[in-house]
DSSP file (Angstrom, degrees, kcal/mol; ACC not computed):
  #  RESIDUE AA STRUCTURE BP1 BP2  ACC     N-H-->O    O-->H-N    N-H-->O    O-->H-N    TCO  KAPPA ALPHA  PHI   PSI    X-CA   Y-CA   Z-CA
    1    1 A X              0   0    0      0, 0.0     2,-0.4     0, 0.0     3,-0.0   0.000 360.0 360.0 360.0 129.4   18.9  -24.2   10.3
    2    2 A X    >   -     0   0    0      1,-0.2     3,-0.9     2,-0.1     0, 0.0  -0.530 360.0-153.4 -70.1 120.5   21.5  -21.9   11.6
    3    3 A X  T 3  S+     0   0    0     -2,-0.4    -1,-0.2     1,-0.3     0, 0.0   0.801  93.3  53.2 -70.9 -32.6   19.9  -18.7   13.0
    4    4 A X  T 3  S+     0   0    0      2,-0.0    -1,-0.3    -3,-0.0     2,-0.1   0.541  82.3 116.8 -86.1  -0.1   23.0  -16.6   12.4
    5    5 A X    <   -     0   0    0     -3,-0.9     0, 0.0     1,-0.1     0, 0.0  -0.375  44.3-170.6 -68.3 137.9   23.2  -17.5    8.7
    6    6 A X        +     0   0    0     -2,-0.1     2,-0.2     2,-0.1    -1,-0.1   0.187  48.8 114.0-116.4  21.0   22.7  -14.8    6.4
    7    7 A X  S    S-     0   0    0      1,-0.0     2,-1.0     0, 0.0    -2,-0.0  -0.637  75.3-115.8 -91.1 151.7   22.5  -16.9    3.2
    8    8 A X        -     0   0    0     -2,-0.2    -2,-0.1     4,-0.1    -1,-0.0  -0.767  46.4-159.1 -85.3 103.2   19.3  -17.2    1.2
    9    9 A X     >  -     0   0    0     -2,-1.0     4,-2.0     1,-0.1     5,-0.1  -0.072  31.7 -94.2 -80.8-175.8   18.6  -21.0    1.8
   10   10 A X  H  > S+     0   0    0      1,-0.2     4,-2.7     2,-0.2     5,-0.2   0.883 124.5  54.2 -71.0 -39.3   16.5  -23.4   -0.2
   11   11 A X  H  > S+     0   0    0      1,-0.2     4,-2.5     2,-0.2     5,-0.2   0.904 109.1  50.2 -63.2 -36.6   13.4  -22.8    2.0
   12   12 A X  H  > S+     0   0    0      1,-0.2     4,-2.4     2,-0.2     5,-0.2   0.921 108.9  50.2 -67.5 -39.6   13.7  -19.1    1.4
   13   13 A X  H  X S+     0   0    0     -4,-2.0     4,-2.9     2,-0.2     5,-0.2   0.924 110.7  50.2 -65.4 -41.5   13.9  -19.6   -2.3
   14   14 A X  H  X S+     0   0    0     -4,-2.7     4,-2.6     1,-0.2     5,-0.2   0.971 113.5  44.9 -57.4 -52.9   10.8  -21.8   -2.3
   15   15 A X  H  X S+     0   0    0     -4,-2.5     4,-1.9     1,-0.2    -1,-0.2   0.876 116.9  45.2 -64.8 -35.7    8.7  -19.4   -0.3
   16   16 A X  H  X S+     0   0    0     -4,-2.4     4,-2.0    -5,-0.2    -1,-0.2   0.911 114.3  46.7 -72.5 -39.3    9.9  -16.4   -2.4
   17   17 A X  H  X S+     0   0    0     -4,-2.9     4,-2.1    -5,-0.2    -2,-0.2   0.862 112.9  52.6 -75.2 -31.5    9.4  -18.2   -5.7
   18   18 A X  H  X S+     0   0    0     -4,-2.6     4,-2.4    -5,-0.2     5,-0.2   0.922 109.9  48.8 -63.7 -43.2    5.8  -19.4   -4.4
   19   19 A X  H  X S+     0   0    0     -4,-1.9     4,-2.1     1,-0.2    -2,-0.2   0.884 112.7  45.6 -70.7 -38.4    4.9  -15.9   -3.6
   20   20 A X  H  X S+     0   0    0     -4,-2.0     4,-2.1     2,-0.2    -1,-0.2   0.925 115.2  48.4 -69.4 -38.4    6.0  -14.5   -7.0
   21   21 A X  H  X S+     0   0    0     -4,-2.1     4,-1.7     2,-0.2    -2,-0.2   0.886 111.0  49.5 -69.7 -35.4    4.2  -17.3   -8.8
   22   22 A X  H  X S+     0   0    0     -4,-2.4     4,-2.7     2,-0.2     5,-0.2   0.921 112.5  49.5 -61.1 -50.2    1.0  -16.8   -6.8
   23   23 A X  H  X S+     0   0    0     -4,-2.1     4,-2.0     1,-0.2     5,-0.2   0.878 112.4  47.0 -57.0 -41.9    1.2  -13.0   -7.6
   24   24 A X  H  X S+     0   0    0     -4,-2.1     4,-2.2    -5,-0.2    -1,-0.2   0.824 110.6  52.2 -78.4 -25.5    1.7  -13.7  -11.2
   25   25 A X  H  X S+     0   0    0     -4,-1.7     4,-2.3     2,-0.2    -2,-0.2   0.889 112.1  44.5 -74.3 -44.5   -1.1  -16.2  -11.4
   26   26 A X  H  X S+     0   0    0     -4,-2.7     4,-2.2     2,-0.2     5,-0.2   0.939 115.2  48.0 -65.8 -44.5   -3.7  -14.0   -9.8
   27   27 A X  H  X S+     0   0    0     -4,-2.0     4,-2.6    -5,-0.2    -2,-0.2   0.935 113.4  47.7 -54.8 -53.5   -2.7  -11.0  -11.9
   28   28 A X  H  X S+     0   0    0     -4,-2.2     4,-2.6    -5,-0.2     5,-0.3   0.866 109.5  54.5 -59.0 -36.4   -2.7  -13.2  -15.1
   29   29 A X  H  X S+     0   0    0     -4,-2.3     4,-2.7     2,-0.2    -2,-0.2   0.970 112.1  42.3 -61.1 -51.7   -6.2  -14.6  -14.3
   30   30 A X  H  X S+     0   0    0     -4,-2.2     4,-1.7     2,-0.2    -2,-0.2   0.899 114.6  51.0 -60.9 -43.3   -7.7  -11.3  -13.9
   31   31 A X  H  < S+     0   0    0     -4,-2.6     3,-0.5     2,-0.2    -2,-0.2   0.947 113.1  45.0 -57.3 -53.2   -6.0   -9.9  -16.9
   32   32 A X  H >< S+     0   0    0     -4,-2.6     3,-1.3     1,-0.2    -2,-0.2   0.874 109.8  55.3 -54.3 -44.2   -7.1  -12.7  -19.1
   33   33 A X  H 3< S+     0   0    0     -4,-2.7    -1,-0.2    -5,-0.3     3,-0.2   0.858 119.4  33.0 -63.5 -31.2  -10.7  -12.6  -17.7
   34   34 A X  T >< S+     0   0    0     -4,-1.7     3,-1.0    -3,-0.5    -1,-0.3  -0.100  78.6 125.7-114.6  32.2  -11.0   -8.9  -18.7
   35   35 A X  T <  S+     0   0    0     -3,-1.3    -1,-0.2     1,-0.2    -2,-0.1   0.727  73.0  50.9 -63.1 -26.0   -8.8   -9.0  -21.8
   36   36 A X  T 3  S+     0   0    0     -3,-0.2     2,-0.8    -4,-0.2    -1,-0.2   0.516  94.5  81.2 -91.8 -11.0  -11.7   -7.5  -24.1
   37   37 A X    <   +     0   0    0     -3,-1.0    -1,-0.1     1,-0.1    -3,-0.0  -0.855  45.8 169.2-110.6 108.8  -12.4   -4.5  -21.8
   38   38 A X        +     0   0    0     -2,-0.8    -1,-0.1     4,-0.1    -3,-0.1   0.125  32.9 130.6 -96.1  13.6   -9.9   -1.7  -22.3
   39   39 A X     >  -     0   0    0      1,-0.1     4,-2.2     4,-0.0     5,-0.1  -0.186  66.2-122.6 -76.2 164.9  -11.8    1.0  -20.2
   40   40 A X  H  > S+     0   0    0      1,-0.2     4,-2.8     2,-0.2     5,-0.4   0.900 112.4  58.1 -74.3 -38.1  -10.2    3.1  -17.5
   41   41 A X  H  > S+     0   0    0      2,-0.2     6,-1.8     1,-0.2     4,-1.7   0.861 107.6  48.4 -61.5 -35.1  -12.7    1.8  -14.9
   42   42 A X  H  > S+     0   0    0      4,-0.3     4,-1.9     3,-0.2    -1,-0.2   0.931 113.6  47.5 -70.1 -44.8  -11.6   -1.8  -15.6
   43   43 A X  H  < S+     0   0    0     -4,-2.2    -2,-0.2     1,-0.2    -3,-0.2   0.922 123.3  29.6 -66.5 -41.0   -7.9   -0.9  -15.4
   44   44 A X  H  < S+     0   0    0     -4,-2.8    -1,-0.2    -5,-0.1    -3,-0.2   0.801 139.4  16.0 -85.4 -31.1   -8.1    1.1  -12.2
   45   45 A X  H >< S-     0   0    0     -4,-1.7     3,-1.2    -5,-0.4     5,-0.5   0.435  91.9-118.1-123.1  -4.1  -11.0   -0.7  -10.4
   46   46 A X  G >< S-     0   0    0     -4,-1.9     3,-1.1    -5,-0.3    -4,-0.3   0.724  71.7 -68.5  58.4  27.5  -11.6   -4.0  -12.2
   47   47 A X  G 3  S-     0   0    0     -6,-1.8    -1,-0.3     1,-0.2    -5,-0.2   0.664  82.9 -79.2  63.1  22.0  -15.0   -2.8  -13.1
   48   48 A X  G <  S+     0   0    0     -3,-1.2    -1,-0.2    -7,-0.4    -2,-0.2   0.863 113.1 109.7  57.3  33.8  -15.7   -3.1   -9.2
   49   49 A X    <   +     0   0    0     -3,-1.1     2,-0.3    -4,-0.3    -3,-0.1   0.264  36.7 118.4-122.2  14.8  -16.1   -6.8   -9.6
   50   50 A X        -     0   0    0     -5,-0.5    -3,-0.0     1,-0.1     0, 0.0  -0.653  69.3-112.8 -75.7 133.9  -12.9   -8.1   -7.8
   51   51 A X     >  -     0   0    0     -2,-0.3     4,-2.1     1,-0.1     5,-0.2  -0.254  26.7-107.3 -65.6 155.7  -13.6  -10.2   -4.8
   52   52 A X  H  > S+     0   0    0      1,-0.2     4,-2.5     2,-0.2     5,-0.2   0.775 110.3  56.4 -55.5 -35.3  -12.7   -8.9   -1.3
   53   53 A X  H  > S+     0   0    0      2,-0.2     4,-2.6     1,-0.2     5,-0.3   0.969 111.0  39.1 -68.4 -55.1   -9.7  -11.2   -0.7
   54   54 A X  H  > S+     0   0    0      1,-0.2     4,-2.9     2,-0.2     5,-0.2   0.930 118.8  51.0 -63.5 -36.2   -7.6  -10.4   -3.7
   55   55 A X  H  X S+     0   0    0     -4,-2.1     4,-2.3     2,-0.2    -2,-0.2   0.917 111.5  45.2 -63.0 -40.1   -8.6   -6.7   -3.3
   56   56 A X  H  X S+     0   0    0     -4,-2.5     4,-2.4    -5,-0.2    -1,-0.2   0.868 113.3  52.2 -73.9 -33.0   -7.7   -6.6    0.4
   57   57 A X  H  X S+     0   0    0     -4,-2.6     4,-2.7     2,-0.2     5,-0.3   0.944 111.3  47.8 -65.0 -45.7   -4.3   -8.4   -0.5
   58   58 A X  H  X S+     0   0    0     -4,-2.9     4,-2.9    -5,-0.3    -2,-0.2   0.956 112.3  48.0 -58.5 -49.2   -3.6   -5.8   -3.2
   59   59 A X  H  X S+     0   0    0     -4,-2.3     4,-2.3     1,-0.2    -1,-0.2   0.909 113.0  48.8 -57.1 -48.4   -4.4   -2.9   -0.8
   60   60 A X  H  X S+     0   0    0     -4,-2.4     4,-2.6     2,-0.2    -1,-0.2   0.893 111.7  48.2 -58.1 -45.9   -2.2   -4.5    1.9
   61   61 A X  H  < S+     0   0    0     -4,-2.7    -2,-0.2     2,-0.2    -1,-0.2   0.874 112.3  50.0 -64.0 -39.4    0.7   -5.0   -0.5
   62   62 A X  H  < S+     0   0    0     -4,-2.9    -2,-0.2    -5,-0.3    -1,-0.2   0.906 114.8  43.2 -65.3 -37.4    0.4   -1.5   -1.7
   63   63 A X  H  < S+     0   0    0     -4,-2.3     2,-1.0     1,-0.2    -2,-0.2   0.833 111.7  54.4 -70.6 -44.2    0.3   -0.1    1.7
   64   64 A X  S  < S-     0   0    0     -4,-2.6    -1,-0.2    -5,-0.2     2,-0.1  -0.791  79.8-170.1 -96.6  96.3    3.1   -2.2    3.1
   65   65 A X     >  -     0   0    0     -2,-1.0     4,-2.1     1,-0.1     5,-0.2  -0.324  38.9-103.4 -84.6 172.6    6.2   -1.8    0.9
   66   66 A X  H  > S+     0   0    0      1,-0.2     4,-1.9     2,-0.2     5,-0.2   0.869 123.1  55.2 -55.0 -44.7    9.4   -3.6    0.8
   67   67 A X  H  > S+     0   0    0      1,-0.2     4,-2.6     2,-0.2    -1,-0.2   0.833 107.1  53.2 -63.7 -35.4   11.1   -0.6    2.6
   68   68 A X  H  > S+     0   0    0      2,-0.2     4,-2.1     1,-0.2     5,-0.2   0.923 106.9  50.2 -58.8 -51.3    8.5   -0.9    5.4
   69   69 A X  H  X S+     0   0    0     -4,-2.1     4,-0.6     1,-0.2    -2,-0.2   0.825 118.9  37.4 -64.5 -33.0    9.2   -4.6    5.9
   70   70 A X  H  X S+     0   0    0     -4,-1.9     4,-1.0    -5,-0.2    -1,-0.2   0.870 118.1  49.4 -82.2 -35.7   13.0   -3.9    6.2
   71   71 A X  H  X S+     0   0    0     -4,-2.6     4,-2.2     1,-0.2     5,-0.2   0.751 102.0  58.9 -84.0 -23.7   12.8   -0.6    8.1
   72   72 A X  H  X S+     0   0    0     -4,-2.1     4,-2.4     2,-0.2     5,-0.2   0.961 107.0  44.7 -69.3 -51.5   10.4   -1.5   10.8
   73   73 A X  H  X S+     0   0    0     -4,-0.6     4,-2.0    -5,-0.2    -1,-0.2   0.821 115.0  51.3 -59.0 -30.3   12.4   -4.3   12.2
   74   74 A X  H  X S+     0   0    0     -4,-1.0     4,-2.5     2,-0.2     5,-0.2   0.891 110.6  46.5 -73.5 -39.9   15.6   -2.2   12.0
   75   75 A X  H  X>S+     0   0    0     -4,-2.2     4,-4.2     2,-0.2     5,-0.6   0.904 112.0  50.8 -69.9 -36.3   14.1    0.7   13.7
   76   76 A X  H  X5S+     0   0    0     -4,-2.4     4,-1.4    -5,-0.2    -2,-0.2   0.903 113.3  47.5 -65.3 -39.9   12.6   -1.6   16.5
   77   77 A X  H  <5S+     0   0    0     -4,-2.0    -2,-0.2    -5,-0.2    -1,-0.2   0.931 119.2  37.8 -63.7 -46.7   16.0   -3.1   16.9
   78   78 A X  H  <5S+     0   0    0     -4,-2.5    -2,-0.2     1,-0.1    -3,-0.2   0.926 131.1  25.9 -66.0 -51.5   17.8    0.3   17.0
   79   79 A X  H  <5S-     0   0    0     -4,-4.2     3,-0.4     1,-0.3    -3,-0.2   0.570 104.2-125.6-102.6  -7.7   15.2    2.4   19.0
   80   80 A X    ><< -     0   0    0     -4,-1.4     3,-1.3    -5,-0.6    -1,-0.3  -0.482  54.9 -38.1  98.8-170.7   13.4   -0.4   21.1
   81   81 A X  G >  S+     0   0    0      1,-0.3     3,-2.3    -2,-0.2     4,-0.2   0.416 106.0  99.9 -76.1   3.0    9.8   -1.1   21.3
   82   82 A X  G >   +     0   0    0     -3,-0.4     3,-2.2     1,-0.3     4,-0.4   0.797  69.4  74.8 -55.0 -29.1    8.8    2.5   21.2
   83   83 A X  G X> S+     0   0    0     -3,-1.3     4,-1.4     1,-0.3     3,-0.6   0.628  74.5  77.8 -61.5 -11.8    8.1    1.8   17.6
   84   84 A X  H <> S+     0   0    0     -3,-2.3     4,-2.0     1,-0.2    -1,-0.3   0.733  85.3  62.0 -70.9 -18.6    4.9    0.0   18.6
   85   85 A X  H <> S+     0   0    0     -3,-2.2     4,-1.9     2,-0.2    -1,-0.2   0.798 101.4  53.7 -74.4 -28.3    3.2    3.4   19.1
   86   86 A X  H <> S+     0   0    0     -3,-0.6     4,-0.8    -4,-0.4    -2,-0.2   0.898 109.1  46.5 -58.6 -46.2    3.8    4.0   15.4
   87   87 A X  H >X S+     0   0    0     -4,-1.4     4,-2.9     2,-0.2     3,-0.7   0.897 112.4  49.8 -69.2 -45.6    2.1    0.8   14.5
   88   88 A X  H 3X S+     0   0    0     -4,-2.0     4,-1.9     1,-0.2     5,-0.2   0.886 110.2  51.5 -64.0 -36.5   -0.9    1.6   16.9
   89   89 A X  H 3X S+     0   0    0     -4,-1.9     4,-0.5     1,-0.2    -1,-0.2   0.704 112.4  46.3 -74.1 -15.3   -1.2    5.0   15.4
   90   90 A X  H <X S+     0   0    0     -4,-0.8     4,-1.8    -3,-0.7    -2,-0.2   0.816 112.2  50.5 -85.7 -43.7   -1.3    3.5   12.0
   91   91 A X  H  X S+     0   0    0     -4,-2.9     4,-1.9     1,-0.2     5,-0.2   0.916 103.6  54.4 -66.0 -42.8   -3.8    0.8   12.9
   92   92 A X  H  X S+     0   0    0     -4,-1.9     4,-1.9     1,-0.2     3,-0.4   0.963 112.7  43.3 -64.4 -56.5   -6.6    2.8   14.6
   93   93 A X  H  X S+     0   0    0     -4,-0.5     4,-3.0     1,-0.2    -1,-0.2   0.857 111.0  56.0 -56.6 -33.2   -7.0    5.2   11.6
   94   94 A X  H  X S+     0   0    0     -4,-1.8     4,-2.2     2,-0.2    -1,-0.2   0.898 107.2  48.6 -68.5 -34.5   -6.8    2.3    9.1
   95   95 A X  H  X S+     0   0    0     -4,-1.9     4,-2.1    -3,-0.4    -1,-0.2   0.907 110.9  51.0 -65.5 -45.1   -9.8    0.6   10.8
   96   96 A X  H  X>S+     0   0    0     -4,-1.9     4,-2.1    -5,-0.2     5,-0.8   0.886 110.9  48.7 -70.1 -37.8  -11.8    3.9   10.8
   97   97 A X  I  <>S+     0   0    0     -4,-3.0     5,-2.3    -5,-0.2     4,-0.4   0.935 111.0  50.8 -63.0 -44.1  -11.1    4.3    6.9
   98   98 A X  I  <5S+     0   0    0     -4,-2.2     5,-0.3    -5,-0.2    -2,-0.2   0.900 117.4  38.9 -63.3 -37.9  -12.1    0.7    6.2
   99   99 A X  I  <5S+     0   0    0     -4,-2.1    -1,-0.2    -5,-0.2    -2,-0.2   0.908 134.2  12.7 -82.8 -38.0  -15.4    1.1    8.1
  100  100 A X  I  X5S+     0   0    0     -4,-2.1     4,-1.3    -5,-0.2    -3,-0.2   0.895 126.0  41.1-105.0 -56.2  -16.5    4.7    7.1
  101  101 A X  I  ><S+     0   0    0     -5,-0.8     4,-2.9    -4,-0.4     5,-0.3   0.924 108.2  51.6 -79.5 -47.2  -14.5    6.1    4.3
  102  102 A X  H  ><S+     0   0    0     -5,-2.3     4,-2.6     1,-0.2    -1,-0.2   0.927 110.3  51.0 -57.9 -45.1  -14.0    3.2    1.7
  103  103 A X  H  > S+     0   0    0     -5,-0.3     4,-1.9    -6,-0.3    -1,-0.2   0.889 110.6  50.4 -59.3 -36.0  -17.8    2.5    1.7
  104  104 A X  H  X S+     0   0    0     -4,-1.3     4,-2.2     2,-0.2    -2,-0.2   0.898 110.3  48.7 -70.0 -41.9  -18.5    6.2    1.0
  105  105 A X  H  <>S+     0   0    0     -4,-2.9     5,-2.4     1,-0.2     4,-0.5   0.873 111.2  52.0 -68.9 -33.2  -16.0    6.3   -1.8
  106  106 A X  H  <5S+     0   0    0     -4,-2.6     3,-0.4    -5,-0.3    -2,-0.2   0.900 110.0  46.7 -60.6 -42.4  -17.6    3.2   -3.2
  107  107 A X  H  <5S+     0   0    0     -4,-1.9    -2,-0.2     1,-0.2    -1,-0.2   0.883 115.9  45.7 -71.8 -39.1  -21.0    4.6   -3.2
  108  108 A X  T  <5S-     0   0    0     -4,-2.2    -1,-0.2    -5,-0.1    -2,-0.2   0.430 106.8-125.2 -81.7  -0.8  -19.9    7.8   -4.7
  109  109 A X  T   5 +     0   0    0     -4,-0.5     2,-0.2    -3,-0.4    -3,-0.2   0.895  57.3 153.8  59.7  44.3  -17.9    6.1   -7.4
  110  110 A X      < -     0   0    0     -5,-2.4    -1,-0.2    -6,-0.1     3,-0.1  -0.648  36.0-166.4-102.8 156.1  -14.7    8.1   -6.3
  111  111 A X        +     0   0    0     -2,-0.2     2,-0.3     1,-0.2    -1,-0.1   0.425  68.8  29.7-124.9  -4.4  -11.1    7.0   -6.7
  112  112 A X  S  > S-     0   0    0      1,-0.1     4,-1.4    -7,-0.1     3,-0.4  -0.992  70.6-120.2-148.9 160.0   -9.2    9.4   -4.5
  113  113 A X  H  > S+     0   0    0     -2,-0.3     4,-1.7     1,-0.2     5,-0.1   0.777 111.7  64.8 -61.4 -25.8   -9.6   11.5   -1.4
  114  114 A X  H  > S+     0   0    0      2,-0.2     4,-1.7     1,-0.2    -1,-0.2   0.856  99.1  51.0 -75.0 -35.8   -8.9   14.6   -3.5
  115  115 A X  H  > S+     0   0    0     -3,-0.4     4,-1.9     1,-0.2    -1,-0.2   0.918 109.5  52.2 -68.3 -38.0  -12.1   14.0   -5.6
  116  116 A X  H  X S+     0   0    0     -4,-1.4     4,-2.8     1,-0.2    -2,-0.2   0.893 109.8  48.4 -59.4 -37.9  -14.1   13.8   -2.2
  117  117 A X  H  X S+     0   0    0     -4,-1.7     4,-2.6     1,-0.2     5,-0.5   0.859 109.9  51.3 -70.4 -35.5  -12.6   17.0   -1.1
  118  118 A X  H  < S+     0   0    0     -4,-1.7    -1,-0.2     2,-0.2    -2,-0.2   0.834 115.7  41.3 -76.5 -37.6  -13.4   18.7   -4.3
  119  119 A X  H  < S+     0   0    0     -4,-1.9    -2,-0.2    -5,-0.2    -1,-0.2   0.929 120.4  43.4 -77.8 -43.5  -17.1   17.5   -4.0
  120  120 A X  H  < S-     0   0    0     -4,-2.8    -2,-0.2    -5,-0.2    -3,-0.2   0.877 138.1  -0.8 -71.1 -39.4  -17.4   18.2   -0.2
  121  121 A X  S  < S-     0   0    0     -4,-2.6     2,-0.3    -5,-0.2    -3,-0.2   0.604 105.1 -71.6-113.1 -93.5  -15.6   21.6   -0.3
  122  122 A X     >  -     0   0    0     -5,-0.5     4,-2.0     1,-0.1    -1,-0.2  -0.952  42.3 -88.3-164.7 178.4  -14.3   23.2   -3.6
  123  123 A X  H  > S+     0   0    0     -2,-0.3     4,-2.7     1,-0.2     5,-0.2   0.866 120.1  60.2 -69.9 -32.5  -11.5   22.8   -6.1
  124  124 A X  H  > S+     0   0    0      1,-0.2     4,-2.4     2,-0.2    -1,-0.2   0.887 103.5  50.9 -62.5 -38.8   -9.1   25.0   -4.2
  125  125 A X  H  > S+     0   0    0      2,-0.2     4,-3.1     1,-0.2     5,-0.3   0.960 110.9  49.7 -62.7 -47.0   -9.2   22.6   -1.2
  126  126 A X  H  X S+     0   0    0     -4,-2.0     4,-2.7     1,-0.2     5,-0.2   0.958 115.1  43.7 -58.2 -47.5   -8.4   19.6   -3.6
  127  127 A X  H  X S+     0   0    0     -4,-2.7     4,-2.4     1,-0.2    -1,-0.2   0.887 113.3  50.6 -66.8 -37.6   -5.5   21.5   -5.1
  128  128 A X  H  X S+     0   0    0     -4,-2.4     4,-2.5    -5,-0.2    -1,-0.2   0.949 115.2  41.8 -67.0 -48.4   -4.2   22.7   -1.8
  129  129 A X  H  X S+     0   0    0     -4,-3.1     4,-2.1    -5,-0.2    -2,-0.2   0.878 113.2  53.1 -72.7 -27.3   -4.3   19.2   -0.2
  130  130 A X  H  X S+     0   0    0     -4,-2.7     4,-1.9    -5,-0.3    -1,-0.2   0.937 111.1  46.3 -67.8 -43.8   -2.9   17.5   -3.3
  131  131 A X  H  X S+     0   0    0     -4,-2.4     4,-1.9    -5,-0.2    -2,-0.2   0.873 110.0  54.4 -61.3 -36.5    0.0   20.0   -3.3
  132  132 A X  H  X S+     0   0    0     -4,-2.5     4,-3.0     2,-0.2    -2,-0.2   0.931 109.4  49.2 -55.4 -52.6    0.5   19.4    0.5
  133  133 A X  H  X S+     0   0    0     -4,-2.1     4,-2.4     1,-0.2     5,-0.2   0.859 108.3  51.1 -62.0 -40.5    0.8   15.7   -0.1
  134  134 A X  H  X S+     0   0    0     -4,-1.9     4,-2.1     2,-0.2    -1,-0.2   0.919 110.9  48.2 -71.9 -35.8    3.3   16.0   -2.9
  135  135 A X  H  X S+     0   0    0     -4,-1.9     4,-3.3     1,-0.2     5,-0.3   0.956 113.0  50.2 -61.8 -51.5    5.6   18.3   -0.7
  136  136 A X  H  X S+     0   0    0     -4,-3.0     4,-1.7     1,-0.2    -2,-0.2   0.816 110.7  49.1 -64.0 -27.0    5.2   15.7    2.1
  137  137 A X  H  X S+     0   0    0     -4,-2.4     4,-2.2     2,-0.2     5,-0.2   0.930 113.7  44.8 -65.9 -48.2    6.1   12.9   -0.2
  138  138 A X  H  X S+     0   0    0     -4,-2.1     4,-2.5    -5,-0.2    -2,-0.2   0.924 114.7  48.2 -62.4 -44.6    9.1   14.6   -1.5
  139  139 A X  H  X S+     0   0    0     -4,-3.3     4,-2.0     1,-0.2    -1,-0.2   0.881 113.1  48.4 -65.6 -34.2   10.3   15.7    1.9
  140  140 A X  H  X S+     0   0    0     -4,-1.7     4,-2.6    -5,-0.3    -2,-0.2   0.864 110.5  50.9 -66.4 -37.1    9.7   12.1    3.2
  141  141 A X  H  X S+     0   0    0     -4,-2.2     4,-2.4     2,-0.2    -2,-0.2   0.888 112.8  46.8 -70.4 -41.8   11.7   10.6    0.3
  142  142 A X  H  X S+     0   0    0     -4,-2.5     4,-1.9    -5,-0.2    -2,-0.2   0.892 111.1  51.0 -71.2 -36.2   14.6   13.1    1.0
  143  143 A X  H  X S+     0   0    0     -4,-2.0     4,-2.0     2,-0.2     3,-0.3   0.974 113.7  46.1 -62.0 -55.0   14.5   12.3    4.7
  144  144 A X  H  X S+     0   0    0     -4,-2.6     4,-2.4     1,-0.2    -2,-0.2   0.878 111.2  50.6 -57.6 -42.3   14.6    8.5    4.0
  145  145 A X  H  X S+     0   0    0     -4,-2.4     4,-2.5     1,-0.2    -1,-0.2   0.846 108.5  51.6 -67.9 -33.3   17.3    8.8    1.5
  146  146 A X  H  X S+     0   0    0     -4,-1.9     4,-1.4    -3,-0.3    -1,-0.2   0.847 109.4  51.1 -65.9 -34.3   19.5   10.8    3.9
  147  147 A X  H  X S+     0   0    0     -4,-2.0     4,-0.8     2,-0.2    -2,-0.2   0.910 111.9  47.9 -71.0 -39.6   19.0    8.2    6.6
  148  148 A X  H >< S+     0   0    0     -4,-2.4     3,-0.8     1,-0.2    -2,-0.2   0.942 111.9  47.2 -63.1 -45.5   20.1    5.5    4.2
  149  149 A X  H 3< S+     0   0    0     -4,-2.5    -1,-0.2     1,-0.2    -2,-0.2   0.725 109.8  56.1 -72.9 -21.7   23.1    7.4    3.0
  150  150 A X  H 3<        0   0    0     -4,-1.4    -1,-0.2     1,-0.2    -2,-0.2   0.682 360.0 360.0 -82.6 -12.7   24.2    8.2    6.6
  151  151 A X    <<        0   0    0     -3,-0.8    -1,-0.2    -4,-0.8    -2,-0.2   0.406 360.0 360.0 -82.8 360.0   24.3    4.6    7.7
């Protein structure tokens, strides 16, 4: 296979199609399995009965977007291996969250960090942190779109 080729080859199509099919089958299986349960708990949490592997894959796919998959190699190519510090800075807190916070949320039956902040502190803390995250997301989206448009 020519390394410099920019075409989507047969192997690429097979891998892409297989990943889409697998995603469809896993989602379809769990949707069929819970077709009679229309509760919010089932919709958001699968009644907390989803096995760890599909749950972990779902979290990973949610966290690592397509933009990230395209952007990280591009930034590494442009700016060099300095980007490794960003990955390290993301990995360490992720391990901490998996070990300490996810079990806490599970025990307390929480769905967001904001619910925890309200329980631990007060409603004002929840509202402030929620507003700060919204502002952060909007500014980050603005910054990303400016970078794309400037290229």
